[in-house]
C-alpha positions as CSV (number, residue, x, y, z in Angstrom):
1,M,-9.1,-38.3,15.3
2,L,-7.2,-41.4,15.2
3,R,-8.5,-42.7,18.5
4,A,-12.0,-42.3,17.3
5,I,-11.2,-44.5,14.3
6,R,-9.4,-46.9,16.5
7,F,-12.4,-47.4,18.7
8,A,-14.5,-47.9,15.8
9,C,-12.2,-50.7,14.5
10,S,-12.1,-52.2,17.7
11,T,-15.6,-52.1,18.9
12,G,-17.6,-51.9,15.4
13,F,-19.3,-48.9,16.5
14,D,-20.3,-46.6,13.6
15,I,-18.9,-43.2,14.0
16,D,-21.5,-40.2,13.7
17,D,-21.5,-38.5,10.3
18,E,-20.6,-35.3,11.9
19,I,-17.5,-36.4,13.6
20,I,-16.6,-38.1,10.2
21,R,-17.0,-34.7,8.5
22,S,-14.8,-33.0,11.1
23,I,-11.8,-35.8,10.7
24,Q,-12.3,-35.0,6.9
25,R,-11.9,-31.5,7.1
26,K,-9.0,-31.4,10.0
27,S,-7.0,-34.3,8.6
28,S,-4.2,-32.7,8.0
29,L,-3.6,-31.7,11.7
30,I,-2.5,-35.3,12.4
31,L,0.9,-34.4,11.0
32,Y,1.4,-32.4,14.4
33,V,1.0,-35.7,16.3
34,S,4.0,-37.6,17.1
35,G,4.9,-40.6,14.9
36,E,5.2,-43.0,18.1
37,R,1.7,-42.1,18.9
38,I,0.3,-42.5,15.4
39,K,1.9,-46.0,15.3
40,Q,0.2,-46.8,18.6
41,E,-3.0,-46.1,17.4
42,M,-2.7,-47.7,14.2
43,D,-1.6,-50.9,15.5
44,K,-4.4,-51.1,17.8
45,A,-7.0,-50.1,14.9
46,L,-5.2,-52.8,12.6
47,M,-5.4,-55.5,15.2
48,G,-9.2,-54.9,15.6
49,D,-12.0,-57.1,14.6
50,Y,-13.8,-54.3,12.5
51,V,-10.7,-53.0,10.5
52,Y,-12.8,-52.5,7.6
53,M,-14.0,-49.1,9.6
54,L,-10.8,-47.7,8.5
55,K,-12.2,-46.9,5.3
56,K,-14.4,-44.0,6.8
57,S,-11.2,-42.6,7.7
58,M,-9.5,-42.1,4.2
59,P,-8.4,-38.4,4.3
60,L,-6.7,-39.2,7.7
61,L,-5.1,-42.2,6.5
62,H,-4.0,-40.5,3.2
63,E,-2.3,-37.8,5.5
64,I,-0.3,-40.5,7.4
65,F,0.2,-42.9,4.6
66,P,-0.5,-41.8,1.4
67,Q,0.7,-45.1,-0.4
68,F,-1.8,-47.1,1.8
69,A,-4.7,-45.1,0.9
70,R,-4.7,-47.1,-2.6
71,C,-5.1,-50.3,-1.2
72,F,-9.0,-49.5,-0.6
73,S,-9.4,-48.9,-4.3
74,T,-7.7,-52.0,-5.3
75,A,-9.6,-55.1,-5.9
76,Q,-8.7,-57.9,-3.1
77,N,-8.7,-61.5,-3.6
78,N,-9.4,-63.0,-0.2
């Protein structure tokens, strides 16, 4: 799940709606993945040119970083 998001962030390719729905349904399973692996994938996703694609993975992000999800609903002044 996280790798799909990472590839979307690095390439800009859109993720198929069925895959997004699957990630949303199974997002709680990410807690079975080691913290080191999650960190590696998140580092790569956050370094991508299309980091806005993370917004599509909100249920998954909420499982990993509950406090991080609030950033997407906060107005950004950039």
